[in-house]
N, CA, C, O and the ligand as a Tripos MOL2 file, in Angstrom:
@<TRIPOS>MOLECULE
protein
  265   263    67     0     0
PROTEIN
NO_CHARGES

@<TRIPOS>ATOM
      1 N          -7.7340   22.1840  -17.3130 N.3       1 MET1
      2 CA         -7.8020   20.7640  -16.4890 C.3       1 MET1
      3 C          -6.4410   20.3450  -16.2760 C.2       1 MET1
      4 O          -5.6570   20.2620  -17.2220 O.2       1 MET1
      5 N          -5.9930   19.9810  -14.6660 N.am      2 THR2
      6 CA         -4.9510   19.7340  -14.5460 C.3       2 THR2
      7 C          -4.6990   18.2590  -14.6930 C.2       2 THR2
      8 O          -5.7090   17.5720  -14.8440 O.2       2 THR2
      9 N          -3.5430   17.6510  -14.6760 N.am      3 SER3
     10 CA         -3.4150   16.1430  -14.7180 C.3       3 SER3
     11 C          -3.3890   15.6820  -13.2900 C.2       3 SER3
     12 O          -2.4840   15.9670  -12.5060 O.2       3 SER3
     13 N          -4.4810   14.9230  -12.9910 N.am      4 ALA4
     14 CA         -4.7960   14.3710  -11.8080 C.3       4 ALA4
     15 C          -4.0970   13.0160  -11.3130 C.2       4 ALA4
     16 O          -4.2540   12.4320  -10.2410 O.2       4 ALA4
     17 N          -3.2180   12.6600  -12.4870 N.am      5 GLU5
     18 CA         -2.8560   11.2040  -12.4900 C.3       5 GLU5
     19 C          -1.5390   11.2260  -11.3390 C.2       5 GLU5
     20 O          -0.6100   12.0330  -11.3680 O.2       5 GLU5
     21 N          -1.6950   10.3100  -10.5050 N.am      6 ALA6
     22 CA         -0.7950   10.4360   -9.4510 C.3       6 ALA6
     23 C           0.1200    9.2320   -9.6720 C.2       6 ALA6
     24 O          -0.3100    8.1260   -9.9980 O.2       6 ALA6
     25 N           1.2770    9.4870   -9.4930 N.am      7 ASP7
     26 CA          2.6230    8.6270   -9.3580 C.3       7 ASP7
     27 C           2.2080    7.7910   -8.1030 C.2       7 ASP7
     28 O           1.4470    8.1430   -7.2010 O.2       7 ASP7
     29 N           2.9380    6.4950   -8.2560 N.am      8 ALA8
     30 CA          2.9820    5.6520   -7.1470 C.3       8 ALA8
     31 C           3.5850    6.3690   -5.9850 C.2       8 ALA8
     32 O           3.2000    6.1030   -4.8470 O.2       8 ALA8
     33 N           4.4500    7.2050   -6.1940 N.am      9 THR9
     34 CA          5.1020    7.9270   -5.0820 C.3       9 THR9
     35 C           4.5020    9.2240   -4.3550 C.2       9 THR9
     36 O           5.0240    9.8450   -3.4280 O.2       9 THR9
     37 N           3.1070    9.5240   -5.0840 N.am     10 ASP10
     38 CA          2.1560   10.3750   -4.6210 C.3      10 ASP10
     39 C           1.0740    9.5870   -4.0320 C.2      10 ASP10
     40 O           0.1760   10.1920   -3.4470 O.2      10 ASP10
     41 N           1.0420    8.0840   -4.1300 N.am     11 SER11
     42 CA         -0.0970    7.4840   -3.6600 C.3      11 SER11
     43 C          -0.1180    7.2070   -2.0720 C.2      11 SER11
     44 O           0.9230    7.0790   -1.4280 O.2      11 SER11
     45 N          -1.1410    7.1430   -1.6220 N.am     12 PRO12
     46 CA         -1.1700    7.0940   -0.0950 C.3      12 PRO12
     47 C          -0.5000    5.8960    0.3890 C.2      12 PRO12
     48 O          -0.4330    4.9270   -0.3670 O.2      12 PRO12
     49 N          -0.0270    5.8470    1.4860 N.am     13 ARG13
     50 CA          0.3920    4.4670    2.3770 C.3      13 ARG13
     51 C          -0.5190    4.1300    3.2240 C.2      13 ARG13
     52 O          -1.2800    4.8960    3.8150 O.2      13 ARG13
     53 N          -0.4540    2.7530    3.3190 N.am     14 TYR14
     54 CA         -1.6750    2.1130    4.2020 C.3      14 TYR14
     55 C          -0.8190    1.3780    5.4030 C.2      14 TYR14
     56 O           0.2960    0.8640    5.3120 O.2      14 TYR14
     57 N          -1.6110    1.4740    6.4640 N.am     15 GLU15
     58 CA         -0.9260    0.8390    7.7000 C.3      15 GLU15
     59 C          -1.5880   -0.3600    8.1260 C.2      15 GLU15
     60 O          -2.8060   -0.2260    8.0180 O.2      15 GLU15
     61 N          -1.2850   -1.3530    8.5180 N.am     16 CYS16
     62 CA         -1.7830   -2.3660    8.8870 C.3      16 CYS16
     63 C          -2.2390   -2.3320   10.3680 C.2      16 CYS16
     64 O          -1.4070   -2.1580   11.2590 O.2      16 CYS16
     65 N          -3.7660   -2.5220   10.6770 N.am     17 GLY17
     66 CA         -4.0940   -2.3060   11.8550 C.3      17 GLY17
     67 C          -3.7260   -3.1810   13.0070 C.2      17 GLY17
     68 O          -3.8810   -2.8650   14.1870 O.2      17 GLY17
     69 N          -3.1720   -4.4310   12.5230 N.am     18 VAL18
     70 CA         -2.8090   -5.5230   13.4900 C.3      18 VAL18
     71 C          -1.4330   -5.1070   13.9850 C.2      18 VAL18
     72 O          -1.2660   -4.8870   15.1850 O.2      18 VAL18
     73 N          -0.4110   -4.9870   13.0830 N.am     19 CYS19
     74 CA          0.8780   -4.9490   13.5190 C.3      19 CYS19
     75 C           1.6160   -3.6090   13.1210 C.2      19 CYS19
     76 O           2.8170   -3.4610   13.3460 O.2      19 CYS19
     77 N           0.9300   -2.7580   12.5910 N.am     20 TRP20
     78 CA          1.5310   -1.4420   12.1290 C.3      20 TRP20
     79 C           2.5280   -1.4260   11.0200 C.2      20 TRP20
     80 O           3.2130   -0.4290   10.7920 O.2      20 TRP20
     81 N           2.6110   -2.5590   10.3120 N.am     21 HIS21
     82 CA          3.5040   -2.7190    9.0190 C.3      21 HIS21
     83 C           2.7930   -1.6770    8.0690 C.2      21 HIS21
     84 O           1.5800   -1.5950    7.8760 O.2      21 HIS21
     85 N           3.8350   -0.8590    7.4880 N.am     22 VAL22
     86 CA          3.1890    0.1100    6.4010 C.3      22 VAL22
     87 C           3.4720   -0.5290    5.0440 C.2      22 VAL22
     88 O           4.5310   -1.0380    4.6770 O.2      22 VAL22
     89 N           2.3640   -0.4110    4.3890 N.am     23 TYR23
     90 CA          2.7950   -0.7080    2.9370 C.3      23 TYR23
     91 C           2.8350    0.6170    2.0040 C.2      23 TYR23
     92 O           1.8820    1.3480    1.7330 O.2      23 TYR23
     93 N           4.2110    0.7390    1.5720 N.am     24 ASP24
     94 CA          4.4170    2.0490    0.7240 C.3      24 ASP24
     95 C           4.4680    1.6510   -0.5460 C.2      24 ASP24
     96 O           5.2570    0.7450   -0.8150 O.2      24 ASP24
     97 N           3.7540    2.1570   -1.4680 N.am     25 PRO25
     98 CA          3.4890    2.0400   -2.8450 C.3      25 PRO25
     99 C           4.8170    2.2500   -3.5290 C.2      25 PRO25
    100 O           5.1310    1.5220   -4.4700 O.2      25 PRO25
    101 N           5.5490    3.1360   -3.1340 N.am     26 ALA26
    102 CA          6.9230    3.2210   -3.7590 C.3      26 ALA26
    103 C           7.8990    2.2740   -3.7740 C.2      26 ALA26
    104 O           8.9100    2.2770   -4.4760 O.2      26 ALA26
    105 N           7.5030    1.3310   -2.8390 N.am     27 GLU27
    106 CA          8.5830    0.2780   -2.5960 C.3      27 GLU27
    107 C           8.0370   -1.0560   -2.7540 C.2      27 GLU27
    108 O           8.7560   -2.0560   -2.7570 O.2      27 GLU27
    109 N           6.5880   -1.0910   -2.9040 N.am     28 GLY28
    110 CA          6.0530   -2.5060   -3.2970 C.3      28 GLY28
    111 C           6.1250   -3.5180   -1.9890 C.2      28 GLY28
    112 O           6.1950   -3.1990   -0.8030 O.2      28 GLY28
    113 N           6.0880   -4.7560   -2.5400 N.am     29 ASP29
    114 CA          6.2930   -5.7590   -1.4890 C.3      29 ASP29
    115 C           7.0810   -6.8320   -1.9590 C.2      29 ASP29
    116 O           6.6720   -7.5410   -2.8790 O.2      29 ASP29
    117 N           8.4120   -7.0600   -1.2930 N.am     30 ASP30
    118 CA          8.9980   -7.9450   -2.1060 C.3      30 ASP30
    119 C           8.5070   -9.4600   -1.5450 C.2      30 ASP30
    120 O           8.6590  -10.4320   -2.2850 O.2      30 ASP30
    121 N           7.9310   -9.6130   -0.2480 N.am     31 VAL31
    122 CA          7.4310  -10.8450    0.0350 C.3      31 VAL31
    123 C           6.4910  -11.4070   -0.6390 C.2      31 VAL31
    124 O           6.4460  -12.6360   -0.7120 O.2      31 VAL31
    125 N           5.5340  -10.5840   -1.2790 N.am     32 ALA32
    126 CA          4.5540  -11.1750   -2.2390 C.3      32 ALA32
    127 C           4.8510  -10.7880   -3.5620 C.2      32 ALA32
    128 O           3.9830  -10.7800   -4.4340 O.2      32 ALA32
    129 N           6.1250  -10.4380   -3.7840 N.am     33 GLN33
    130 CA          6.4900  -10.0970   -5.2800 C.3      33 GLN33
    131 C           5.8380   -8.9510   -5.9220 C.2      33 GLN33
    132 O           5.7770   -8.8790   -7.1490 O.2      33 GLN33
    133 N           5.3000   -7.9630   -5.0760 N.am     34 VAL34
    134 CA          4.4400   -6.9040   -5.7320 C.3      34 VAL34
    135 C           5.6690   -5.9520   -6.0820 C.2      34 VAL34
    136 O           6.6300   -5.6920   -5.3580 O.2      34 VAL34
    137 N           5.3960   -5.4880   -7.3960 N.am     35 ALA35
    138 CA          6.5590   -4.5380   -7.8440 C.3      35 ALA35
    139 C           6.4360   -3.2060   -7.2370 C.2      35 ALA35
    140 O           5.3500   -2.8600   -6.7730 O.2      35 ALA35
    141 N           7.5470   -2.3590   -7.1990 N.am     36 ALA36
    142 CA          7.4560   -1.0450   -6.7430 C.3      36 ALA36
    143 C           6.5680   -0.1490   -7.7880 C.2      36 ALA36
    144 O           6.6140   -0.2050   -9.0170 O.2      36 ALA36
    145 N           5.8740    0.5630   -7.0950 N.am     37 GLY37
    146 CA          4.9550    1.3940   -7.7710 C.3      37 GLY37
    147 C           3.4390    0.9500   -7.9790 C.2      37 GLY37
    148 O           2.6870    1.4700   -8.8030 O.2      37 GLY37
    149 N           3.1330    0.0180   -7.1990 N.am     38 THR38
    150 CA          1.9530   -0.6490   -7.2140 C.3      38 THR38
    151 C           1.2250   -0.1140   -6.1200 C.2      38 THR38
    152 O           1.6360   -0.2410   -4.9670 O.2      38 THR38
    153 N           0.1450    0.4910   -6.4100 N.am     39 THR39
    154 CA         -0.7180    1.3160   -5.4380 C.3      39 THR39
    155 C          -1.3380    0.1340   -4.3770 C.2      39 THR39
    156 O          -1.3600   -1.0300   -4.7750 O.2      39 THR39
    157 N          -1.7630    0.4160   -3.2270 N.am     40 PHE40
    158 CA         -2.6540   -0.4430   -2.3410 C.3      40 PHE40
    159 C          -3.6640   -0.8210   -3.0350 C.2      40 PHE40
    160 O          -3.9350   -2.0200   -2.9760 O.2      40 PHE40
    161 N          -4.4980    0.0450   -3.8700 N.am     41 ALA41
    162 CA         -5.6450   -0.3800   -4.5600 C.3      41 ALA41
    163 C          -5.4480   -1.4080   -5.6380 C.2      41 ALA41
    164 O          -6.2710   -2.2420   -6.0120 O.2      41 ALA41
    165 N          -4.2730   -1.2220   -6.0620 N.am     42 GLU42
    166 CA         -3.8630   -2.1770   -7.2760 C.3      42 GLU42
    167 C          -3.4020   -3.6030   -6.6440 C.2      42 GLU42
    168 O          -2.9410   -4.4550   -7.4040 O.2      42 GLU42
    169 N          -3.5140   -3.8370   -5.3880 N.am     43 LEU43
    170 CA         -2.8720   -5.3350   -4.7300 C.3      43 LEU43
    171 C          -4.0050   -6.0870   -5.1120 C.2      43 LEU43
    172 O          -5.1000   -5.5890   -5.3730 O.2      43 LEU43
    173 N          -3.7100   -7.3950   -5.1430 N.am     44 PRO44
    174 CA         -4.8170   -8.4090   -5.3750 C.3      44 PRO44
    175 C          -5.6010   -8.4970   -4.1440 C.2      44 PRO44
    176 O          -5.1170   -8.1020   -3.0840 O.2      44 PRO44
    177 N          -6.8530   -9.0190   -4.2160 N.am     45 GLU45
    178 CA         -7.5700   -9.2080   -2.9360 C.3      45 GLU45
    179 C          -7.1860  -10.1950   -1.8910 C.2      45 GLU45
    180 O          -7.4900  -10.2120   -0.6990 O.2      45 GLU45
    181 N          -6.3750  -11.1020   -2.6620 N.am     46 ASP46
    182 CA         -5.8750  -12.0030   -1.3670 C.3      46 ASP46
    183 C          -4.4740  -11.6050   -0.7520 C.2      46 ASP46
    184 O          -3.8580  -12.2910    0.0630 O.2      46 ASP46
    185 N          -4.0640  -10.3840   -1.2720 N.am     47 TRP47
    186 CA         -2.8070   -9.9910   -0.5250 C.3      47 TRP47
    187 C          -2.7830   -9.8160    0.9970 C.2      47 TRP47
    188 O          -3.7540   -9.3850    1.6180 O.2      47 TRP47
    189 N          -1.8600  -10.0980    1.4500 N.am     48 ARG48
    190 CA         -1.9040  -10.0700    2.9760 C.3      48 ARG48
    191 C          -0.6970   -9.5560    3.5070 C.2      48 ARG48
    192 O           0.3230   -9.7030    2.8340 O.2      48 ARG48
    193 N          -0.6320   -8.9220    4.7070 N.am     49 CYS49
    194 CA          0.4300   -8.1930    5.2340 C.3      49 CYS49
    195 C           1.4150   -9.0790    5.4900 C.2      49 CYS49
    196 O           1.1740  -10.1040    6.1280 O.2      49 CYS49
    197 N           2.6610   -8.7870    5.0170 N.am     50 PRO50
    198 CA          3.8140   -9.6640    4.9400 C.3      50 PRO50
    199 C           4.3910   -9.9680    6.3610 C.2      50 PRO50
    200 O           5.1670  -10.9000    6.5700 O.2      50 PRO50
    201 N           3.9540   -9.1170    7.3060 N.am     51 THR51
    202 CA          4.4200   -9.4690    8.8080 C.3      51 THR51
    203 C           3.5510  -10.3160    9.3800 C.2      51 THR51
    204 O           3.9850  -11.3700    9.8440 O.2      51 THR51
    205 N           2.2520  -10.0250    9.4440 N.am     52 CYS52
    206 CA          1.2900  -10.5930   10.4130 C.3      52 CYS52
    207 C           0.2640  -11.6040    9.3640 C.2      52 CYS52
    208 O          -0.5200  -12.4100    9.8650 O.2      52 CYS52
    209 N           0.3630  -11.4750    8.2580 N.am     53 ASP53
    210 CA         -0.5420  -12.1560    7.3560 C.3      53 ASP53
    211 C          -1.9500  -11.7630    7.6080 C.2      53 ASP53
    212 O          -2.8660  -12.5830    7.5410 O.2      53 ASP53
    213 N          -2.1400  -10.4100    7.9220 N.am     54 GLY54
    214 CA         -3.6130   -9.7920    8.1220 C.3      54 GLY54
    215 C          -4.0340   -9.5690    6.6630 C.2      54 GLY54
    216 O          -3.1800   -9.4990    5.7790 O.2      54 GLY54
    217 N          -5.3450   -9.4580    6.4080 N.am     55 PRO55
    218 CA         -5.9300   -9.2700    5.1440 C.3      55 PRO55
    219 C          -5.9800   -7.8280    4.8700 C.2      55 PRO55
    220 O          -5.8220   -7.0210    5.7870 O.2      55 PRO55
    221 N          -6.1810   -7.4760    3.7190 N.am     56 LYS56
    222 CA         -6.1280   -6.0620    3.3720 C.3      56 LYS56
    223 C          -7.1230   -5.0740    4.0630 C.2      56 LYS56
    224 O          -6.9760   -3.8780    4.3180 O.2      56 LYS56
    225 N          -8.2220   -5.9480    4.3030 N.am     57 SER57
    226 CA         -9.2840   -4.9530    5.1210 C.3      57 SER57
    227 C          -8.7710   -4.5040    6.4640 C.2      57 SER57
    228 O          -9.3750   -3.6120    7.0580 O.2      57 SER57
    229 N          -7.6640   -5.0810    6.9980 N.am     58 LYS58
    230 CA         -7.2600   -4.5140    8.1630 C.3      58 LYS58
    231 C          -6.4150   -3.3600    8.0750 C.2      58 LYS58
    232 O          -6.0550   -2.9050    9.1600 O.2      58 LYS58
    233 N          -5.9900   -2.7440    6.9810 N.am     59 TYR59
    234 CA         -5.0320   -1.6880    6.6780 C.3      59 TYR59
    235 C          -5.9150   -0.5600    6.6270 C.2      59 TYR59
    236 O          -7.1220   -0.6650    6.4090 O.2      59 TYR59
    237 N          -5.2420    0.6490    6.8530 N.am     60 MET60
    238 CA         -5.9460    1.7410    6.9530 C.3      60 MET60
    239 C          -4.9450    2.9500    6.3840 C.2      60 MET60
    240 O          -3.7500    3.0060    6.6750 O.2      60 MET60
    241 N          -5.6290    3.9050    5.5280 N.am     61 ARG61
    242 CA         -4.8950    4.6940    4.8480 C.3      61 ARG61
    243 C          -4.3180    5.8480    5.9490 C.2      61 ARG61
    244 O          -5.0460    6.3740    6.7910 O.2      61 ARG61
    245 N          -3.0630    6.1060    5.8080 N.am     62 ILE62
    246 CA         -2.3120    7.0110    6.6560 C.3      62 ILE62
    247 C          -2.0900    8.1770    5.7730 C.2      62 ILE62
    248 O          -1.8480    8.0340    4.5750 O.2      62 ILE62
    249 N          -2.1760    9.4130    6.3950 N.am     63 GLY63
    250 CA         -2.1540   10.7910    5.7120 C.3      63 GLY63
    251 C          -0.5070   10.8120    5.5100 C.2      63 GLY63
    252 O           0.3330   10.2990    6.2490 O.2      63 GLY63
    253 N          -0.2950   11.5740    4.2640 N.am     64 ASP64
    254 CA          1.0650   11.6700    3.9780 C.3      64 ASP64
    255 C           1.2630   12.9800    3.0510 C.2      64 ASP64
    256 O           1.8680   13.0320    1.9800 O.2      64 ASP64
    257 N           0.6270   13.9810    3.7060 N.am     65 ASP65
    258 CA          0.5880   15.1960    3.1210 C.3      65 ASP65
    259 C           1.9030   15.8700    3.1090 C.2      65 ASP65
    260 O           2.5320   15.9040    4.1670 O.2      65 ASP65
    261 N           2.4240   16.4380    1.9920 N.am     66 ARG66
    262 CA          3.6340   17.1040    2.0550 C.3      66 ARG66
    263 C           3.5990   18.4030    0.9860 C.2      66 ARG66
    264 O           4.5800   19.1390    0.8770 O.2      66 ARG66
    265 ZN          0.3590   -6.7530    9.6250 Zn       67 ZN67
@<TRIPOS>BOND
     1     1     2 1
     2     2     3 1
     3     3     4 2
     4     3     5 am
     5     5     6 1
     6     6     7 1
     7     7     8 2
     8     7     9 am
     9     9    10 1
    10    10    11 1
    11    11    12 2
    12    11    13 am
    13    13    14 1
    14    14    15 1
    15    15    16 2
    16    15    17 am
    17    17    18 1
    18    18    19 1
    19    19    20 2
    20    19    21 am
    21    21    22 1
    22    22    23 1
    23    23    24 2
    24    23    25 am
    25    25    26 1
    26    26    27 1
    27    27    28 2
    28    27    29 am
    29    29    30 1
    30    30    31 1
    31    31    32 2
    32    31    33 am
    33    33    34 1
    34    34    35 1
    35    35    36 2
    36    35    37 am
    37    37    38 1
    38    38    39 1
    39    39    40 2
    40    39    41 am
    41    41    42 1
    42    42    43 1
    43    43    44 2
    44    43    45 am
    45    45    46 1
    46    46    47 1
    47    47    48 2
    48    47    49 am
    49    49    50 1
    50    50    51 1
    51    51    52 2
    52    51    53 am
    53    53    54 1
    54    54    55 1
    55    55    56 2
    56    55    57 am
    57    57    58 1
    58    58    59 1
    59    59    60 2
    60    59    61 am
    61    61    62 1
    62    62    63 1
    63    63    64 2
    64    63    65 am
    65    65    66 1
    66    66    67 1
    67    67    68 2
    68    67    69 am
    69    69    70 1
    70    70    71 1
    71    71    72 2
    72    71    73 am
    73    73    74 1
    74    74    75 1
    75    75    76 2
    76    75    77 am
    77    77    78 1
    78    78    79 1
    79    79    80 2
    80    79    81 am
    81    81    82 1
    82    82    83 1
    83    83    84 2
    84    83    85 am
    85    85    86 1
    86    86    87 1
    87    87    88 2
    88    87    89 am
    89    89    90 1
    90    90    91 1
    91    91    92 2
    92    91    93 am
    93    93    94 1
    94    94    95 1
    95    95    96 2
    96    95    97 am
    97    97    98 1
    98    98    99 1
    99    99   100 2
   100    99   101 am
   101   101   102 1
   102   102   103 1
   103   103   104 2
   104   103   105 am
   105   105   106 1
   106   106   107 1
   107   107   108 2
   108   107   109 am
   109   109   110 1
   110   110   111 1
   111   111   112 2
   112   111   113 am
   113   113   114 1
   114   114   115 1
   115   115   116 2
   116   115   117 am
   117   117   118 1
   118   118   119 1
   119   119   120 2
   120   119   121 am
   121   121   122 1
   122   122   123 1
   123   123   124 2
   124   123   125 am
   125   125   126 1
   126   126   127 1
   127   127   128 2
   128   127   129 am
   129   129   130 1
   130   130   131 1
   131   131   132 2
   132   131   133 am
   133   133   134 1
   134   134   135 1
   135   135   136 2
   136   135   137 am
   137   137   138 1
   138   138   139 1
   139   139   140 2
   140   139   141 am
   141   141   142 1
   142   142   143 1
   143   143   144 2
   144   143   145 am
   145   145   146 1
   146   146   147 1
   147   147   148 2
   148   147   149 am
   149   149   150 1
   150   150   151 1
   151   151   152 2
   152   151   153 am
   153   153   154 1
   154   154   155 1
   155   155   156 2
   156   155   157 am
   157   157   158 1
   158   158   159 1
   159   159   160 2
   160   159   161 am
   161   161   162 1
   162   162   163 1
   163   163   164 2
   164   163   165 am
   165   165   166 1
   166   166   167 1
   167   167   168 2
   168   167   169 am
   169   169   170 1
   170   170   171 1
   171   171   172 2
   172   171   173 am
   173   173   174 1
   174   174   175 1
   175   175   176 2
   176   175   177 am
   177   177   178 1
   178   178   179 1
   179   179   180 2
   180   179   181 am
   181   181   182 1
   182   182   183 1
   183   183   184 2
   184   183   185 am
   185   185   186 1
   186   186   187 1
   187   187   188 2
   188   187   189 am
   189   189   190 1
   190   190   191 1
   191   191   192 2
   192   191   193 am
   193   193   194 1
   194   194   195 1
   195   195   196 2
   196   195   197 am
   197   197   198 1
   198   198   199 1
   199   199   200 2
   200   199   201 am
   201   201   202 1
   202   202   203 1
   203   203   204 2
   204   203   205 am
   205   205   206 1
   206   206   207 1
   207   207   208 2
   208   207   209 am
   209   209   210 1
   210   210   211 1
   211   211   212 2
   212   211   213 am
   213   213   214 1
   214   214   215 1
   215   215   216 2
   216   215   217 am
   217   217   218 1
   218   218   219 1
   219   219   220 2
   220   219   221 am
   221   221   222 1
   222   222   223 1
   223   223   224 2
   224   223   225 am
   225   225   226 1
   226   226   227 1
   227   227   228 2
   228   227   229 am
   229   229   230 1
   230   230   231 1
   231   231   232 2
   232   231   233 am
   233   233   234 1
   234   234   235 1
   235   235   236 2
   236   235   237 am
   237   237   238 1
   238   238   239 1
   239   239   240 2
   240   239   241 am
   241   241   242 1
   242   242   243 1
   243   243   244 2
   244   243   245 am
   245   245   246 1
   246   246   247 1
   247   247   248 2
   248   247   249 am
   249   249   250 1
   250   250   251 1
   251   251   252 2
   252   251   253 am
   253   253   254 1
   254   254   255 1
   255   255   256 2
   256   255   257 am
   257   257   258 1
   258   258   259 1
   259   259   260 2
   260   259   261 am
   261   261   262 1
   262   262   263 1
   263   263   264 2
@<TRIPOS>SUBSTRUCTURE
     1 MET1         2 RESIDUE 1 A MET
     2 THR2         6 RESIDUE 1 A THR
     3 SER3        10 RESIDUE 1 A SER
     4 ALA4        14 RESIDUE 1 A ALA
     5 GLU5        18 RESIDUE 1 A GLU
     6 ALA6        22 RESIDUE 1 A ALA
     7 ASP7        26 RESIDUE 1 A ASP
     8 ALA8        30 RESIDUE 1 A ALA
     9 THR9        34 RESIDUE 1 A THR
    10 ASP10       38 RESIDUE 1 A ASP
    11 SER11       42 RESIDUE 1 A SER
    12 PRO12       46 RESIDUE 1 A PRO
    13 ARG13       50 RESIDUE 1 A ARG
    14 TYR14       54 RESIDUE 1 A TYR
    15 GLU15       58 RESIDUE 1 A GLU
    16 CYS16       62 RESIDUE 1 A CYS
    17 GLY17       66 RESIDUE 1 A GLY
    18 VAL18       70 RESIDUE 1 A VAL
    19 CYS19       74 RESIDUE 1 A CYS
    20 TRP20       78 RESIDUE 1 A TRP
    21 HIS21       82 RESIDUE 1 A HIS
    22 VAL22       86 RESIDUE 1 A VAL
    23 TYR23       90 RESIDUE 1 A TYR
    24 ASP24       94 RESIDUE 1 A ASP
    25 PRO25       98 RESIDUE 1 A PRO
    26 ALA26      102 RESIDUE 1 A ALA
    27 GLU27      106 RESIDUE 1 A GLU
    28 GLY28      110 RESIDUE 1 A GLY
    29 ASP29      114 RESIDUE 1 A ASP
    30 ASP30      118 RESIDUE 1 A ASP
    31 VAL31      122 RESIDUE 1 A VAL
    32 ALA32      126 RESIDUE 1 A ALA
    33 GLN33      130 RESIDUE 1 A GLN
    34 VAL34      134 RESIDUE 1 A VAL
    35 ALA35      138 RESIDUE 1 A ALA
    36 ALA36      142 RESIDUE 1 A ALA
    37 GLY37      146 RESIDUE 1 A GLY
    38 THR38      150 RESIDUE 1 A THR
    39 THR39      154 RESIDUE 1 A THR
    40 PHE40      158 RESIDUE 1 A PHE
    41 ALA41      162 RESIDUE 1 A ALA
    42 GLU42      166 RESIDUE 1 A GLU
    43 LEU43      170 RESIDUE 1 A LEU
    44 PRO44      174 RESIDUE 1 A PRO
    45 GLU45      178 RESIDUE 1 A GLU
    46 ASP46      182 RESIDUE 1 A ASP
    47 TRP47      186 RESIDUE 1 A TRP
    48 ARG48      190 RESIDUE 1 A ARG
    49 CYS49      194 RESIDUE 1 A CYS
    50 PRO50      198 RESIDUE 1 A PRO
    51 THR51      202 RESIDUE 1 A THR
    52 CYS52      206 RESIDUE 1 A CYS
    53 ASP53      210 RESIDUE 1 A ASP
    54 GLY54      214 RESIDUE 1 A GLY
    55 PRO55      218 RESIDUE 1 A PRO
    56 LYS56      222 RESIDUE 1 A LYS
    57 SER57      226 RESIDUE 1 A SER
    58 LYS58      230 RESIDUE 1 A LYS
    59 TYR59      234 RESIDUE 1 A TYR
    60 MET60      238 RESIDUE 1 A MET
    61 ARG61      242 RESIDUE 1 A ARG
    62 ILE62      246 RESIDUE 1 A ILE
    63 GLY63      250 RESIDUE 1 A GLY
    64 ASP64      254 RESIDUE 1 A ASP
    65 ASP65      258 RESIDUE 1 A ASP
    66 ARG66      262 RESIDUE 1 A ARG
    67 ZN67       265 GROUP 0 **** ****
Protein backbone atom coordinates (compact mmCIF):
# COMPACT_ATOMS: atom_id res chain seq x y z
CA MET A 1 0.00 0.00 0.00
CA THR A 2 1.37 3.36 -0.95
CA SER A 3 0.94 6.53 0.97
CA ALA A 4 -1.79 8.50 -0.71
CA GLU A 5 -1.49 11.42 1.62
CA ALA A 6 -0.94 14.48 -0.47
CA ASP A 7 0.92 17.55 0.64
CA ALA A 8 -0.70 20.87 0.09
CA THR A 9 1.82 21.34 -2.68
CA ASP A 10 0.26 18.35 -4.45
CA SER A 11 -3.29 19.52 -3.86
CA PRO A 12 -5.29 20.82 -6.78
CA ARG A 13 -5.62 24.50 -7.37
CA TYR A 14 -9.00 26.09 -7.90
CA GLU A 15 -9.94 28.92 -10.17
CA CYS A 16 -12.68 31.47 -9.59
CA GLY A 17 -15.31 31.25 -12.32
CA VAL A 18 -16.06 34.94 -11.97
CA CYS A 19 -12.68 36.69 -12.06
CA TRP A 20 -10.24 33.80 -12.71
CA HIS A 21 -8.44 34.30 -9.44
CA VAL A 22 -6.56 31.10 -8.63
CA TYR A 23 -6.50 29.70 -5.12
CA ASP A 24 -3.18 27.94 -4.62
CA PRO A 25 -3.07 25.68 -1.53
CA ALA A 26 0.69 26.11 -1.35
CA GLU A 27 0.22 29.83 -0.76
CA GLY A 28 -3.02 30.05 1.19
CA ASP A 29 -4.84 33.35 1.21
CA ASP A 30 -3.41 36.39 2.96
CA VAL A 31 -6.63 38.33 2.58
CA ALA A 32 -8.66 35.85 4.62
CA GLN A 33 -5.67 34.89 6.79
CA VAL A 34 -5.69 31.34 5.48
CA ALA A 35 -2.41 29.64 6.25
CA ALA A 36 -0.23 28.30 3.47
CA GLY A 37 -0.83 24.59 3.12
CA THR A 38 -4.61 24.84 3.46
CA THR A 39 -6.33 22.86 0.74
CA PHE A 40 -9.37 24.28 -0.99
CA ALA A 41 -11.56 21.65 0.67
CA GLU A 42 -10.36 22.84 4.07
CA LEU A 43 -11.39 26.42 3.50
CA PRO A 44 -14.37 27.51 5.59
CA GLU A 45 -17.73 27.44 3.84
CA ASP A 46 -17.98 31.20 4.11
CA TRP A 47 -14.62 31.76 2.50
CA ARG A 48 -14.88 34.04 -0.51
CA CYS A 49 -12.77 34.99 -3.45
CA PRO A 50 -10.34 37.69 -2.25
CA THR A 51 -10.65 39.48 -5.56
CA CYS A 52 -14.35 39.50 -6.46
CA ASP A 53 -15.98 38.21 -3.25
CA GLY A 54 -17.47 35.24 -5.10
CA PRO A 55 -18.46 32.16 -3.09
CA LYS A 56 -16.55 28.88 -3.02
CA SER A 57 -19.20 27.34 -5.27
CA LYS A 58 -17.99 29.54 -8.12
CA TYR A 59 -14.59 27.91 -8.04
CA MET A 60 -13.60 25.14 -10.38
CA ARG A 61 -10.77 22.69 -9.98
CA ILE A 62 -8.02 23.16 -12.51
CA GLY A 63 -5.70 20.44 -13.68
CA ASP A 64 -2.16 20.60 -12.46
CA ASP A 65 -0.63 17.36 -13.60
CA ARG A 66 3.11 17.30 -13.44
ZN1 LIG B 1 -13.20 35.85 -8.02
